[in-house]
N, C-alpha and C positions, 0 to 999 in steps of 0.2 A: 241619540241626537242626529238630526239630519246632517249629511256630509257637506252640503252646500247651502248655508242659510241665505235666504233671499229677503230683502227689505225694500219697501217702496218709499222713496223720498219724494219731495215735491217736484223733482225734475225727472224722475224715472226710477226704475228698479235697479237695485244694486245687489250683486251676488258676492258673498264673502266665503270664508272657510272656517272650519273649527280647528283649534289647536288645544287639545285637552278640553277644558270646560269654558274656554274663551273663544267667542266668535270674533273673527277679525275681518274688517272691511278697510282695505288699504287704498290710498291714492284716489279718494273720491273728490272730484273738483268742486270747490265752492265758488270759484270765479273762472272766467275765461283765461287762457294763457296770456301773460303780459308780454305780448310781442307786437311789433309794428306800431300802429297808432295807440295800442293799449300798454306799451312798454312802461310809460311813465304816467299812465292815467289812473284814475280811481278804479278799483276792481269792479268788473261787470259780471253779472250772473251768467252762468253757462246756458247754452241752448238745452232745451229738454230733449230726452231720448225715450225710446219705447222698448228697445231690447235690453235685457239685463246687462249692466255695466260690470265687467269682471274686475272686482276689487280684491285681487288675490296677491298683489305685489305692491311694494312701496312705489309711489310715483316719483317723478323727477324732483330734484331738490334745487332751490335757489343757490345753494352752495356749489360753486364750481371748483373750489379747491379748499383744503382744510385750513383752519386757523393756524398761523405761524408756520415756521419752517420744518418742524419735526412732527412726530406723531402726537396726536392729542390724547389726553387722559381718557376722555369719553370717545368710544368708537363712533365716528360721525361720517357715514358713507356719503359720497357725492354721486348722485344718480343723474345722468344726462337727460336732457329733454326740456321742453318749454312749459309743460303743464305743471308749474311749480306751486300753484295756489290750490292746494288740496288738503284734506284732512284724513286721518286714520282713526278708526273707531274700534275700540276693544270693549266687548260687552259680554256679560255672562248670560244674558237673557234677551235676545233680539225680538221682543214682542211688545206691542203698544201698551200692554197692561202692567208691565213691570214697574214703571215709575221710579227708577233707581236714581240716587244722586249721581252727579256728573262732575268729573274733573277735566278741565281743558288745560292742556300743557303747552307752554310756549318755550321753545328751546333757546339756549344761550348761544354765545359765539361772538360777542362784542358787536352785534348788529351787522357784522360783515361776513359771518360764517355760521356754522352749526347746521344740524340736520335733524328733521323730525323722524328720520328712519333709524335712529340709534337704538340698539338693543337695550340700552339703559332706560329707555322710555317705554318699554313693553308693559302692557296693561295686565299681565297675568295675575299678579298679587292683588291689585285693586279689584279686578273682576272676582277673584276668589272671595273677597270681602264685601261684595255687593255694590261696587262702584263702577260706573261706566267711565272709561278713559278715552279722551279725544286728544290727539296731537295734531298740530297744524304747521304748515309751511307758510312762509311769507317772504316778500322781497327784501333783499339784503343790500348793504353798502350803498353805492351811488343810486342804484335803481330804487331802493327803498327809502332813502333818507336825505340825499343831497337836495338842497333847495334849487329848483330849476325853473327858469322862466318858461311859462307855457305848460306847467304841470302843477297838480296840487301838492302841497307840502305833506310830509309825514305819510308817504304812501304805504310804508310798512305798517303804520298804525291803522290806516284804512283797511289793510289786509286783515289785521287781527279782528277788527270790528266786523268785517264781512264774514269771517269765519265764525264768529260768535253769533251772528244773525243766522247763519246756516244751522248752527247747533240749536238755536231757539226754534227754528222752523221744522227741524227734522229729527232731533234726537229722541223724541218720543217713540218713533218707529223702531229705534234701536234698543228700546228698553229704558231710556233715560227720562228724567223729569226736567223739562226746560225751566221750571221754577226753582230747581235745586242745583244750579251751576256754580262751581267754584273755579276761578281762574288761578293758575299757578305757573311759575317759571323760575329758572335759575340763571344767575348772572345777567346777561342782557335780557333773558326771559323774565327774571325778577324785576328788572327795570321796566319791561313791558307791562308787568302787572301794576307797578306803581303808576305808570303813565295812564293806563286804562282807568285807574281809580281817580284820576284828575281830568279825564276826558268825559264831559257830560253826555255825549251821545252814546257812550258805552255803558252807562250806569244801570240801565234796565236790562242788561244782558247777562248779569251775574249777580249772585247774592253774597259771595264771600271771596277771599283772596289769600294766596300764600306767596310771599316774595322771598325767594331763597337767594341770598347773596346778591340782592338786586343792585344794579348800577345804572345810572343815567348820565347823559351829557351834563357836565358842569363847567362853566355857566351854560344856561339853557334858554336864553331869551331869543326872540325873533332876530334881534340884531346879531346874535352869535351865529344863528343859522345862515343869515345873509353873509356874514364874514367868512364862513367856511366856503360858501359858493365863490366869493371873491378870491379866496386863497386857491381854490381849484383852478380858476382862470389864470391866475398869476403863475401857477406852477406847471400847468399843462399847455397854456396858450390857446385853449379852446373856451368859447363862451359857455357859461353854465345855463344852457337852454335845452329843452326837450328836443327841439329840432336838430341841434348840433350832435346830440348823442344817440338819437333814436336808432340809427342803423348800424352802429358800431358792434363789432363782435364781442362776445363775452371776454375773450382774451384781451382785446383792446381796452375794454372798460376796466378790467382788472389792472392793466398797466397804468391807466390814468389814476385809478384808486391808489395804487402804490405811490405815484408821484405826489398825490394829495397828502397822504398820511405819513410820508417819510419825514423823520425828524430833521430839523435844521442842522447844517454842518456844525459840529462841535457843541451843539446844545445838549443840556441834560435831558435824559429820557424820562420826562415827567409823565404821570398818568394823564389820560385824556381820551375822549371819544369824539372824533370829528364827525363821524357818520352815525347819527343816533337821533331819536326823537327830540325835537325842540319845541319851545312854546311859540306856536305860530299865531296866537291870538284868537283863533277860531276853534279848530279841532281840539287843541290844547291851549286853553285860555291863558294860563300862567304856568311858570315853572313848577316842577313837581314838589320841591321842598317848600316853596312858598304856599302852595295849595294845601299841603298837609298842615302847615303852621296856622294858616288863617281859616281852616275848616271848610274850604270849598271842595276838597276831595270827598268822595263818597264815604259815609259812615259805616259801610259794610264791614263785617268782622274781618280782621286781618291777623294772620300769623306771619311773622317775619324774623329774620336773624341772619347769621353769617358764621363761617368757620373762623377759628382763631388766627390762622396763618395764611389766609387766602392766596396772596401773591408773594409772600415773604421769600420763598425759596428762589423764585425767578429773580427777584430784585437782588438778593444776596449774591447770586451767581453772576449777574450781569454788572453789578456795581460793587464788587468785592473791595475795590480800592477807592471808592468814592468818599469824599469828606462829608462830615456831618452837615455842612451847609446845604447839601442836596436835600436832606430831610427838612431843613428849615424852609427851603424854597417850596417844597411840596406842601407843607403844612400851611404856609402863608397863602399859596395859590388856592388852597381849599377854603379860605375864608377865616382861618384862625387868627385872632388878634395877637399882638406880640406876647401878651401875658399867657395866652393859650398855648402858643408855641413853646414858651419857657416851661409851662406846666407839663406839656407833653414830653419834652426832653428830660425833665426831672423824673417823670414816671418811668422812663427807660434808662435812668442813670446807670452807668456801668456796662451797658451793652455796646457792642462794636457798632461803628457808624453804619455798616451795611445792614445790620440787624434792625437798627432804628429806621433806616430808610425803608426796608421791607415792611415793617409793621406800620409805618406811616402811610404807605401806599394802601395796605390792607384796610386800615382804619379810615382813611380818606374816602375810599370808594365804597366800603361795605359796612364795617362794624360801627363806625361813627354815624353813618347814615341811618342804620337800622335803629340804634338807640335813640337818635334824634326824632325819627318818625314815631317810635313808640311813645316817647315822652310827650310829643305834641298831641297825639291822639288820646293819651291818658288824661291830659288836661282838658280835653273836650268830652270826656266820659264815653269814648268810643271803644267797643270791644276789641282788644288787642292782646296778642300773646307773643312775647319775645323769647327767643332762644339763643343760646351760644353753643355752637358745635365744637367740643373740646377734645374729642377722642383722637388720639395720635396714631397715624398709620404705622404699621409695622412692615411695610413694603421695603424690600432691599433697595428699591430704586427711589422711593419717595418717603421713606420712613422718618418718623420723628416729628411730623407736623400734621396739623389739621388743615389741609390745603384745599384750594379751590376745587370743587366738584366731588370731594371725598364723601360728602354726606348723601349724595344721590342714590347710591346702591342701597343705603339703609332706608331712606324714605320710600323707595319703590320696592323694598324687600326683594332685591335682586342681587344678592351677594355672590351668586354663581354666574352672573351674566358675563358676556365676553369682556375681557380686560379688567373686570372688577377686582379680582385678586391681585393683579399687578398694582392696582392703586391702593387697596386696603392692606395687602399682605395676606398670608395664608390663614390666619386665625382671627378674622374679623368676627366680633361678638354678635351672634344671632340675637342675643338678648336686646342689644341696642337696636337692631333692625325691627324686632317685634314691637318695641316701645315706640320708636319713631314712626314707623308705618302705621301702627295702631292709632297714634295721636292724629295723624293725617286723616285716616279714615273717619275717626270720630268727628273731627272738625268739618270734613266735607259732608258728613251725614247729619250732624246735630248742631253745627255752627259753634262747637265748643270741643276742645280736645280731651275734655274729661276732668274729673275732680282732682286728679293728680297734678294738674298743671293750671294753677289759678291765673286769672287775667292779670295783665300788667297795669298797675294803677299808681298814682302819685303817692299813695299811702304805703304800699309795700314793694312795688317794682319787682314782683316775682318774675324770675327768669328761669326757663328750663335749660339746664346744662346737659347737653347730650354727650354722655361719656359711657364707658363700659358699664357703669351703674348710673343710669340717669337720675338726676336729682333737681329739685327746685331750690334755687338760692336767691334770696332777696337782694336786689340791686347788685348783682355780680359784676356789672359793668359800671360801677359807681364812678370810678376815676375817669373812665372814658366819657361817661355821660356828662360830668361836670365840665369837661373840656369841650366836647363837641356840640352841646346844646347852646354854647355861647358863641359859636361861629356865625359869621355873617354869610349870607348867600353870595357866592362868587359872582362878580359882574364882569361882562366882557368889555 
């Protein structure tokens, strides 16, 4: 194999490097750096170049600090610099004749953090199995998602679409087939997938989708996006305009972001995403859940699901003494009618209030959403595969739960990646990684994860249960389905 693979893109040559049988091209710009007049503008294509671009190290990240106060489960490096709108390409065969299926990965981080340079998003296993992997960076927080006068809405979404257009125009040179693109992401990245499925201008840029623990802003109307901008002004004293924020430093913008997202004094810490995609009426014509229910979302094949205990441990720790009324408020704000709230509490009868609160947050953001989308698509006869990740970590730190992010080292078949054993424990079952990663590869390649995992339909509601011994169980989320499919779309 050549030591320095060279590929010609539509803007100029790019030089990568080999690591094993995986050719890596890191930090390739798909848009100009979002600085100055471009800080809050729609992404613009870079200027062309003639000399080979050295794509041998990850480029700068939009993340300037990690999510939360402590270390994150996923290693998420922050890399300084302005050229944050870039892609990383991992390919087993950088030649135009390979025509391999492509996975485009969108990282999570609550739309305010996260890094495409994480070792958990390495493409080694996908390359081994004949899939080209692309990870992308995008604007976060205020820069990506706050409604600003004088700037387009949903700039982070525009970044995703620009990156997908780069893939369409260039991936063949790296051995990928632009007609065989699957988009995928986890948490906010899963919400990005759901958002792209309801954004008409993105529909011709991919043929299938995987939403892993996907979360979006709820409620999500244009009025809600404008209300967040008003809240920004009331809490910071600054107008929500591109002109007012354009020249602020990253530290200043993060300070303003903290003021915006701080909970009200004495208020319950309810789940919510203030800085996230919202229905602007143009790029995103209607909110995600309405679009899935009314069928305006793309019918592209979709695989989706969640872990059993996404945010349970965090909630149980932070709300150990909270009364059950907090769970009632969470469920009501998520659109459950009174009878739905009563049914949910009955489903968890006997559990401590903190445990019910934790599960309510998990189900509000993730599990209930996944089964609701699957149910809506099944009613429209659209190819859908639902899963429930149930394997419990044996980690001394995180053990006993199937928590947020735990499924990623299995899906990427990277159980030995940095920090993975701290999350999974020392004896994570390779059998589960083989099955889960294999299903992903089959879905990306064939638009079907295989005969062992039937489609989710209104007749059988077959659901893949990812556990030490994976199994398909009909309607495994039956109780949750009956509760969550009856909820109303939250309104602002």
